[in-house]
PDB file of N, CA, C and O in Angstrom, chain B, residues numbered from 101:
ATOM      1  N   UNK B 101       2.969  -2.608  12.542  1.00  0.00           N
ATOM      2  CA  UNK B 101       3.604  -1.779  11.533  1.00  0.00           C
ATOM      3  C   UNK B 101       3.333  -0.315  11.895  1.00  0.00           C
ATOM      4  O   UNK B 101       2.178   0.103  11.976  1.00  0.00           O
ATOM      5  N   UNK B 102       4.387   0.450  12.110  1.00  0.00           N
ATOM      6  CA  UNK B 102       4.193   1.858  12.462  1.00  0.00           C
ATOM      7  C   UNK B 102       4.175   2.726  11.194  1.00  0.00           C
ATOM      8  O   UNK B 102       4.457   2.254  10.093  1.00  0.00           O
ATOM      9  N   UNK B 103       3.838   3.999  11.383  1.00  0.00           N
ATOM     10  CA  UNK B 103       3.667   4.904  10.239  1.00  0.00           C
ATOM     11  C   UNK B 103       4.945   5.041   9.417  1.00  0.00           C
ATOM     12  O   UNK B 103       4.887   5.084   8.189  1.00  0.00           O
ATOM     13  N   UNK B 104       6.088   5.110  10.079  1.00  0.00           N
ATOM     14  CA  UNK B 104       7.361   5.251   9.362  1.00  0.00           C
ATOM     15  C   UNK B 104       7.641   4.034   8.470  1.00  0.00           C
ATOM     16  O   UNK B 104       8.088   4.183   7.333  1.00  0.00           O
ATOM     17  N   UNK B 105       7.377   2.835   8.990  1.00  0.00           N
ATOM     18  CA  UNK B 105       7.570   1.615   8.206  1.00  0.00           C
ATOM     19  C   UNK B 105       6.636   1.586   7.001  1.00  0.00           C
ATOM     20  O   UNK B 105       7.034   1.205   5.900  1.00  0.00           O
ATOM     21  N   UNK B 106       5.390   1.994   7.225  1.00  0.00           N
ATOM     22  CA  UNK B 106       4.411   2.017   6.136  1.00  0.00           C
ATOM     23  C   UNK B 106       4.882   2.969   5.041  1.00  0.00           C
ATOM     24  O   UNK B 106       4.859   2.620   3.861  1.00  0.00           O
ATOM     25  N   UNK B 107       5.309   4.169   5.427  1.00  0.00           N
ATOM     26  CA  UNK B 107       5.761   5.152   4.445  1.00  0.00           C
ATOM     27  C   UNK B 107       6.963   4.632   3.653  1.00  0.00           C
ATOM     28  O   UNK B 107       7.028   4.818   2.438  1.00  0.00           O
ATOM     29  N   UNK B 108       7.906   3.990   4.323  1.00  0.00           N
ATOM     30  CA  UNK B 108       9.075   3.438   3.636  1.00  0.00           C
ATOM     31  C   UNK B 108       8.664   2.389   2.614  1.00  0.00           C
ATOM     32  O   UNK B 108       9.175   2.371   1.494  1.00  0.00           O
ATOM     33  N   UNK B 109       7.747   1.521   2.998  1.00  0.00           N
ATOM     34  CA  UNK B 109       7.310   0.464   2.088  1.00  0.00           C
ATOM     35  C   UNK B 109       6.533   1.044   0.902  1.00  0.00           C
ATOM     36  O   UNK B 109       6.709   0.600  -0.233  1.00  0.00           O
ATOM     37  N   UNK B 110       5.680   2.028   1.161  1.00  0.00           N
ATOM     38  CA  UNK B 110       4.936   2.650   0.070  1.00  0.00           C
ATOM     39  C   UNK B 110       5.867   3.410  -0.871  1.00  0.00           C
ATOM     40  O   UNK B 110       5.669   3.397  -2.086  1.00  0.00           O
ATOM     41  N   UNK B 111       6.873   4.067  -0.319  1.00  0.00           N
ATOM     42  CA  UNK B 111       7.860   4.759  -1.161  1.00  0.00           C
ATOM     43  C   UNK B 111       8.641   3.764  -2.020  1.00  0.00           C
ATOM     44  O   UNK B 111       8.907   4.023  -3.194  1.00  0.00           O
ATOM     45  N   UNK B 112       9.007   2.622  -1.427  1.00  0.00           N
ATOM     46  CA  UNK B 112       9.734   1.596  -2.180  1.00  0.00           C
ATOM     47  C   UNK B 112       8.867   1.053  -3.316  1.00  0.00           C
ATOM     48  O   UNK B 112       9.371   0.785  -4.407  1.00  0.00           O
ATOM     49  N   UNK B 113       7.588   0.893  -3.071  1.00  0.00           N
ATOM     50  CA  UNK B 113       6.676   0.426  -4.115  1.00  0.00           C
ATOM     51  C   UNK B 113       6.552   1.475  -5.212  1.00  0.00           C
ATOM     52  O   UNK B 113       6.609   1.143  -6.396  1.00  0.00           O
ATOM     53  N   UNK B 114       6.384   2.728  -4.833  1.00  0.00           N
ATOM     54  CA  UNK B 114       6.276   3.826  -5.803  1.00  0.00           C
ATOM     55  C   UNK B 114       7.540   3.956  -6.640  1.00  0.00           C
ATOM     56  O   UNK B 114       7.464   4.185  -7.847  1.00  0.00           O
ATOM     57  N   UNK B 115       8.699   3.811  -6.011  1.00  0.00           N
ATOM     58  CA  UNK B 115       9.980   3.996  -6.692  1.00  0.00           C
ATOM     59  C   UNK B 115      10.430   2.775  -7.490  1.00  0.00           C
ATOM     60  O   UNK B 115      11.476   2.813  -8.139  1.00  0.00           O
ATOM     61  N   UNK B 116       9.657   1.699  -7.450  1.00  0.00           N
ATOM     62  CA  UNK B 116       9.983   0.508  -8.219  1.00  0.00           C
ATOM     63  C   UNK B 116      11.002  -0.395  -7.569  1.00  0.00           C
ATOM     64  O   UNK B 116      11.482  -1.334  -8.203  1.00  0.00           O
ATOM     65  N   UNK B 117      11.346  -0.139  -6.319  1.00  0.00           N
ATOM     66  CA  UNK B 117      12.294  -1.002  -5.616  1.00  0.00           C
ATOM     67  C   UNK B 117      11.668  -2.361  -5.330  1.00  0.00           C
ATOM     68  O   UNK B 117      12.364  -3.376  -5.286  1.00  0.00           O
ATOM     69  N   UNK B 118      10.354  -2.377  -5.136  1.00  0.00           N
ATOM     70  CA  UNK B 118       9.608  -3.621  -4.997  1.00  0.00           C
ATOM     71  C   UNK B 118       8.429  -3.555  -5.970  1.00  0.00           C
ATOM     72  O   UNK B 118       7.957  -2.467  -6.298  1.00  0.00           O
ATOM     73  N   UNK B 119       7.957  -4.702  -6.426  1.00  0.00           N
ATOM     74  CA  UNK B 119       6.876  -4.745  -7.415  1.00  0.00           C
ATOM     75  C   UNK B 119       5.495  -4.825  -6.781  1.00  0.00           C
ATOM     76  O   UNK B 119       4.503  -4.405  -7.378  1.00  0.00           O
ATOM     77  N   UNK B 120       5.435  -5.368  -5.563  1.00  0.00           N
ATOM     78  CA  UNK B 120       4.166  -5.489  -4.864  1.00  0.00           C
ATOM     79  C   UNK B 120       4.421  -5.447  -3.367  1.00  0.00           C
ATOM     80  O   UNK B 120       5.516  -5.752  -2.894  1.00  0.00           O
ATOM     81  N   UNK B 121       3.399  -5.067  -2.643  1.00  0.00           N
ATOM     82  CA  UNK B 121       3.496  -4.931  -1.199  1.00  0.00           C
ATOM     83  C   UNK B 121       2.396  -5.767  -0.567  1.00  0.00           C
ATOM     84  O   UNK B 121       1.215  -5.550  -0.835  1.00  0.00           O
ATOM     85  N   UNK B 122       2.776  -6.715   0.265  1.00  0.00           N
ATOM     86  CA  UNK B 122       1.816  -7.585   0.936  1.00  0.00           C
ATOM     87  C   UNK B 122       1.521  -7.020   2.323  1.00  0.00           C
ATOM     88  O   UNK B 122       2.433  -6.729   3.097  1.00  0.00           O
ATOM     89  N   UNK B 123       0.237  -6.872   2.622  1.00  0.00           N
ATOM     90  CA  UNK B 123      -0.203  -6.357   3.919  1.00  0.00           C
ATOM     91  C   UNK B 123      -1.082  -7.415   4.569  1.00  0.00           C
ATOM     92  O   UNK B 123      -2.103  -7.823   4.016  1.00  0.00           O
ATOM     93  N   UNK B 124      -0.665  -7.849   5.752  1.00  0.00           N
ATOM     94  CA  UNK B 124      -1.439  -8.852   6.482  1.00  0.00           C
ATOM     95  C   UNK B 124      -2.668  -8.214   7.118  1.00  0.00           C
ATOM     96  O   UNK B 124      -2.695  -7.015   7.393  1.00  0.00           O
ATOM     97  N   UNK B 125      -3.657  -9.023   7.340  1.00  0.00           N
ATOM     98  CA  UNK B 125      -4.902  -8.576   7.952  1.00  0.00           C
ATOM     99  C   UNK B 125      -4.626  -7.864   9.276  1.00  0.00           C
ATOM    100  O   UNK B 125      -5.266  -6.859   9.585  1.00  0.00           O
ATOM    101  N   UNK B 126      -3.693  -8.372  10.043  1.00  0.00           N
ATOM    102  CA  UNK B 126      -3.368  -7.805  11.350  1.00  0.00           C
ATOM    103  C   UNK B 126      -2.782  -6.392  11.234  1.00  0.00           C
ATOM    104  O   UNK B 126      -2.898  -5.596  12.166  1.00  0.00           O
ATOM    105  N   UNK B 127      -2.163  -6.084  10.111  1.00  0.00           N
ATOM    106  CA  UNK B 127      -1.515  -4.788   9.910  1.00  0.00           C
ATOM    107  C   UNK B 127      -2.382  -3.782   9.176  1.00  0.00           C
ATOM    108  O   UNK B 127      -2.034  -2.603   9.108  1.00  0.00           O
ATOM    109  N   UNK B 128      -3.505  -4.223   8.625  1.00  0.00           N
ATOM    110  CA  UNK B 128      -4.287  -3.368   7.735  1.00  0.00           C
ATOM    111  C   UNK B 128      -4.808  -2.105   8.418  1.00  0.00           C
ATOM    112  O   UNK B 128      -4.758  -1.030   7.821  1.00  0.00           O
ATOM    113  N   UNK B 129      -5.303  -2.205   9.644  1.00  0.00           N
ATOM    114  CA  UNK B 129      -5.877  -1.032  10.306  1.00  0.00           C
ATOM    115  C   UNK B 129      -4.837   0.044  10.605  1.00  0.00           C
ATOM    116  O   UNK B 129      -5.193   1.217  10.721  1.00  0.00           O
ATOM    117  N   UNK B 130      -3.588  -0.316  10.730  1.00  0.00           N
ATOM    118  CA  UNK B 130      -2.524   0.673  10.879  1.00  0.00           C
ATOM    119  C   UNK B 130      -2.000   1.169   9.541  1.00  0.00           C
ATOM    120  O   UNK B 130      -1.481   2.281   9.447  1.00  0.00           O
ATOM    121  N   UNK B 131      -2.131   0.356   8.517  1.00  0.00           N
ATOM    122  CA  UNK B 131      -1.620   0.660   7.183  1.00  0.00           C
ATOM    123  C   UNK B 131      -2.538   1.605   6.410  1.00  0.00           C
ATOM    124  O   UNK B 131      -2.078   2.589   5.831  1.00  0.00           O
ATOM    125  N   UNK B 132      -3.812   1.307   6.405  1.00  0.00           N
ATOM    126  CA  UNK B 132      -4.778   2.011   5.554  1.00  0.00           C
ATOM    127  C   UNK B 132      -4.866   3.514   5.819  1.00  0.00           C
ATOM    128  O   UNK B 132      -4.886   4.280   4.855  1.00  0.00           O
ATOM    129  N   UNK B 133      -4.921   3.982   7.074  1.00  0.00           N
ATOM    130  CA  UNK B 133      -4.988   5.438   7.293  1.00  0.00           C
ATOM    131  C   UNK B 133      -3.749   6.178   6.767  1.00  0.00           C
ATOM    132  O   UNK B 133      -3.861   7.309   6.293  1.00  0.00           O
ATOM    133  N   UNK B 134      -2.589   5.555   6.847  1.00  0.00           N
ATOM    134  CA  UNK B 134      -1.361   6.173   6.338  1.00  0.00           C
ATOM    135  C   UNK B 134      -1.435   6.266   4.813  1.00  0.00           C
ATOM    136  O   UNK B 134      -1.051   7.279   4.229  1.00  0.00           O
ATOM    137  N   UNK B 135      -1.920   5.225   4.185  1.00  0.00           N
ATOM    138  CA  UNK B 135      -2.038   5.203   2.729  1.00  0.00           C
ATOM    139  C   UNK B 135      -2.973   6.299   2.227  1.00  0.00           C
ATOM    140  O   UNK B 135      -2.621   7.017   1.291  1.00  0.00           O
ATOM    141  N   UNK B 136      -4.145   6.443   2.820  1.00  0.00           N
ATOM    142  CA  UNK B 136      -5.129   7.396   2.284  1.00  0.00           C
ATOM    143  C   UNK B 136      -4.729   8.851   2.508  1.00  0.00           C
ATOM    144  O   UNK B 136      -5.289   9.739   1.865  1.00  0.00           O
ATOM    145  N   UNK B 137      -3.786   9.118   3.394  1.00  0.00           N
ATOM    146  CA  UNK B 137      -3.302  10.492   3.598  1.00  0.00           C
ATOM    147  C   UNK B 137      -2.274  10.925   2.556  1.00  0.00           C
ATOM    148  O   UNK B 137      -1.947  12.109   2.467  1.00  0.00           O
ATOM    149  N   UNK B 138      -1.768   9.991   1.777  1.00  0.00           N
ATOM    150  CA  UNK B 138      -0.755  10.320   0.781  1.00  0.00           C
ATOM    151  C   UNK B 138      -1.367  11.040  -0.410  1.00  0.00           C
ATOM    152  O   UNK B 138      -2.495  10.750  -0.807  1.00  0.00           O
ATOM    153  N   UNK B 139      -0.617  11.979  -0.979  1.00  0.00           N
ATOM    154  CA  UNK B 139      -1.080  12.685  -2.177  1.00  0.00           C
ATOM    155  C   UNK B 139      -1.244  11.750  -3.367  1.00  0.00           C
ATOM    156  O   UNK B 139      -2.121  11.956  -4.206  1.00  0.00           O
ATOM    157  N   UNK B 140      -0.399  10.722  -3.443  1.00  0.00           N
ATOM    158  CA  UNK B 140      -0.455   9.791  -4.572  1.00  0.00           C
ATOM    159  C   UNK B 140      -1.305   8.556  -4.262  1.00  0.00           C
ATOM    160  O   UNK B 140      -1.120   7.504  -4.873  1.00  0.00           O
ATOM    161  N   UNK B 141      -2.222   8.682  -3.327  1.00  0.00           N
ATOM    162  CA  UNK B 141      -3.074   7.580  -2.886  1.00  0.00           C
ATOM    163  C   UNK B 141      -3.743   6.851  -4.044  1.00  0.00           C
ATOM    164  O   UNK B 141      -3.817   5.622  -4.033  1.00  0.00           O
ATOM    165  N   UNK B 142      -4.224   7.569  -5.024  1.00  0.00           N
ATOM    166  CA  UNK B 142      -4.971   6.950  -6.121  1.00  0.00           C
ATOM    167  C   UNK B 142      -4.092   6.159  -7.094  1.00  0.00           C
ATOM    168  O   UNK B 142      -4.610   5.515  -8.007  1.00  0.00           O
ATOM    169  N   UNK B 143      -2.791   6.201  -6.911  1.00  0.00           N
ATOM    170  CA  UNK B 143      -1.884   5.406  -7.745  1.00  0.00           C
ATOM    171  C   UNK B 143      -1.713   3.993  -7.186  1.00  0.00           C
ATOM    172  O   UNK B 143      -1.213   3.109  -7.880  1.00  0.00           O
ATOM    173  N   UNK B 144      -2.121   3.782  -5.955  1.00  0.00           N
ATOM    174  CA  UNK B 144      -1.979   2.474  -5.327  1.00  0.00           C
ATOM    175  C   UNK B 144      -3.253   1.666  -5.547  1.00  0.00           C
ATOM    176  O   UNK B 144      -4.364   2.154  -5.339  1.00  0.00           O
ATOM    177  N   UNK B 145      -3.066   0.425  -5.972  1.00  0.00           N
ATOM    178  CA  UNK B 145      -4.206  -0.472  -6.192  1.00  0.00           C
ATOM    179  C   UNK B 145      -4.056  -1.659  -5.262  1.00  0.00           C
ATOM    180  O   UNK B 145      -3.047  -2.365  -5.291  1.00  0.00           O
ATOM    181  N   UNK B 146      -5.070  -1.872  -4.439  1.00  0.00           N
ATOM    182  CA  UNK B 146      -5.064  -2.988  -3.506  1.00  0.00           C
ATOM    183  C   UNK B 146      -5.942  -4.117  -4.009  1.00  0.00           C
ATOM    184  O   UNK B 146      -7.044  -3.887  -4.508  1.00  0.00           O
ATOM    185  N   UNK B 147      -5.450  -5.326  -3.876  1.00  0.00           N
ATOM    186  CA  UNK B 147      -6.189  -6.511  -4.274  1.00  0.00           C
ATOM    187  C   UNK B 147      -6.336  -7.395  -3.041  1.00  0.00           C
ATOM    188  O   UNK B 147      -5.349  -7.801  -2.427  1.00  0.00           O
ATOM    189  N   UNK B 148      -7.586  -7.684  -2.695  1.00  0.00           N
ATOM    190  CA  UNK B 148      -7.857  -8.515  -1.522  1.00  0.00           C
ATOM    191  C   UNK B 148      -7.499  -9.962  -1.813  1.00  0.00           C
ATOM    192  O   UNK B 148      -7.738 -10.478  -2.905  1.00  0.00           O
ATOM    193  N   UNK B 149      -6.930 -10.591  -0.823  1.00  0.00           N
ATOM    194  CA  UNK B 149      -6.573 -11.997  -0.947  1.00  0.00           C
ATOM    195  C   UNK B 149      -7.281 -12.815   0.109  1.00  0.00           C
ATOM    196  O   UNK B 149      -8.141 -12.306   0.828  1.00  0.00           O
ATOM    197  N   UNK B 150      -6.930 -14.042   0.200  1.00  0.00           N
ATOM    198  CA  UNK B 150      -7.539 -14.947   1.175  1.00  0.00           C
ATOM    199  C   UNK B 150      -7.178 -14.555   2.595  1.00  0.00           C
ATOM    200  O   UNK B 150      -6.067 -14.102   2.871  1.00  0.00           O
ATOM    201  N   UNK B 151      -8.122 -14.736   3.476  1.00  0.00           N
ATOM    202  CA  UNK B 151      -7.866 -14.512   4.894  1.00  0.00           C
ATOM    203  C   UNK B 151      -7.783 -13.059   5.296  1.00  0.00           C
ATOM    204  O   UNK B 151      -7.332 -12.763   6.402  1.00  0.00           O
ATOM    205  N   UNK B 152      -8.199 -12.140   4.445  1.00  0.00           N
ATOM    206  CA  UNK B 152      -8.170 -10.723   4.791  1.00  0.00           C
ATOM    207  C   UNK B 152      -6.858 -10.031   4.491  1.00  0.00           C
ATOM    208  O   UNK B 152      -6.670  -8.884   4.897  1.00  0.00           O
ATOM    209  N   UNK B 153      -5.950 -10.681   3.800  1.00  0.00           N
ATOM    210  CA  UNK B 153      -4.675 -10.074   3.422  1.00  0.00           C
ATOM    211  C   UNK B 153      -4.836  -9.308   2.112  1.00  0.00           C
ATOM    212  O   UNK B 153      -5.730  -9.603   1.319  1.00  0.00           O
ATOM    213  N   UNK B 154      -3.968  -8.326   1.889  1.00  0.00           N
ATOM    214  CA  UNK B 154      -4.024  -7.506   0.684  1.00  0.00           C
ATOM    215  C   UNK B 154      -2.665  -7.462   0.009  1.00  0.00           C
ATOM    216  O   UNK B 154      -1.626  -7.588   0.656  1.00  0.00           O
ATOM    217  N   UNK B 155      -2.692  -7.282  -1.300  1.00  0.00           N
ATOM    218  CA  UNK B 155      -1.482  -7.040  -2.076  1.00  0.00           C
ATOM    219  C   UNK B 155      -1.681  -5.710  -2.784  1.00  0.00           C
ATOM    220  O   UNK B 155      -2.692  -5.505  -3.456  1.00  0.00           O
ATOM    221  N   UNK B 156      -0.726  -4.813  -2.636  1.00  0.00           N
ATOM    222  CA  UNK B 156      -0.806  -3.485  -3.256  1.00  0.00           C
ATOM    223  C   UNK B 156       0.190  -3.383  -4.393  1.00  0.00           C
ATOM    224  O   UNK B 156       1.298  -3.915  -4.330  1.00  0.00           O
ATOM    225  N   UNK B 157      -0.239  -2.680  -5.440  1.00  0.00           N
ATOM    226  CA  UNK B 157       0.575  -2.399  -6.611  1.00  0.00           C
ATOM    227  C   UNK B 157       0.554  -0.899  -6.846  1.00  0.00           C
ATOM    228  O   UNK B 157      -0.381  -0.216  -6.428  1.00  0.00           O
ATOM    229  N   UNK B 158       1.582  -0.382  -7.513  1.00  0.00           N
ATOM    230  CA  UNK B 158       1.631   1.038  -7.863  1.00  0.00           C
ATOM    231  C   UNK B 158       1.388   1.159  -9.362  1.00  0.00           C
ATOM    232  O   UNK B 158       2.003   0.447 -10.157  1.00  0.00           O
ATOM    233  N   UNK B 159       0.493   2.059  -9.744  1.00  0.00           N
ATOM    234  CA  UNK B 159       0.191   2.271 -11.158  1.00  0.00           C
ATOM    235  C   UNK B 159       0.595   3.690 -11.543  1.00  0.00           C
ATOM    236  O   UNK B 159       0.477   4.615 -10.740  1.00  0.00           O
ATOM    237  N   UNK B 160       1.064   3.854 -12.756  1.00  0.00           N
ATOM    238  CA  UNK B 160       1.469   5.170 -13.239  1.00  0.00           C
ATOM    239  C   UNK B 160       0.267   6.107 -13.413  1.00  0.00           C
ATOM    240  O   UNK B 160       0.376   7.317 -13.212  1.00  0.00           O
ATOM    241  N   UNK B 161      -0.871   5.531 -13.789  1.00  0.00           N
ATOM    242  CA  UNK B 161      -2.081   6.311 -14.003  1.00  0.00           C
ATOM    243  C   UNK B 161      -2.967   6.189 -12.771  1.00  0.00           C
ATOM    244  O   UNK B 161      -3.295   5.077 -12.359  1.00  0.00           O
ATOM    245  N   UNK B 162      -3.360   7.312 -12.177  1.00  0.00           N
ATOM    246  CA  UNK B 162      -4.224   7.224 -10.992  1.00  0.00           C
ATOM    247  C   UNK B 162      -5.621   6.730 -11.367  1.00  0.00           C
ATOM    248  O   UNK B 162      -6.123   6.997 -12.458  1.00  0.00           O
ATOM    249  N   UNK B 163      -6.225   6.012 -10.439  1.00  0.00           N
ATOM    250  CA  UNK B 163      -7.601   5.576 -10.697  1.00  0.00           C
ATOM    251  C   UNK B 163      -8.537   6.767 -10.494  1.00  0.00           C
ATOM    252  O   UNK B 163      -8.178   7.750  -9.846  1.00  0.00           O
ATOM    253  N   UNK B 164      -9.702   6.667 -11.038  1.00  0.00           N
ATOM    254  CA  UNK B 164     -10.636   7.796 -10.947  1.00  0.00           C
ATOM    255  C   UNK B 164     -11.472   7.764  -9.696  1.00  0.00           C
ATOM    256  O   UNK B 164     -12.301   8.649  -9.484  1.00  0.00           O
TER     257      UNK B 164
END
């Protein structure tokens, strides 16, 4: 997953085009640095799943 793909998926999640974003363990190391550079980083909530996979959600209220 390249940076452009990550940004598109995060924008789609933020804009409500998708309700959740699944990130495979194999893609996480390329995904995470792009996510933390975003200004709205604290609006994304990641939930760890089995096998090292994650599901991300967008929240209207940023976490502290």
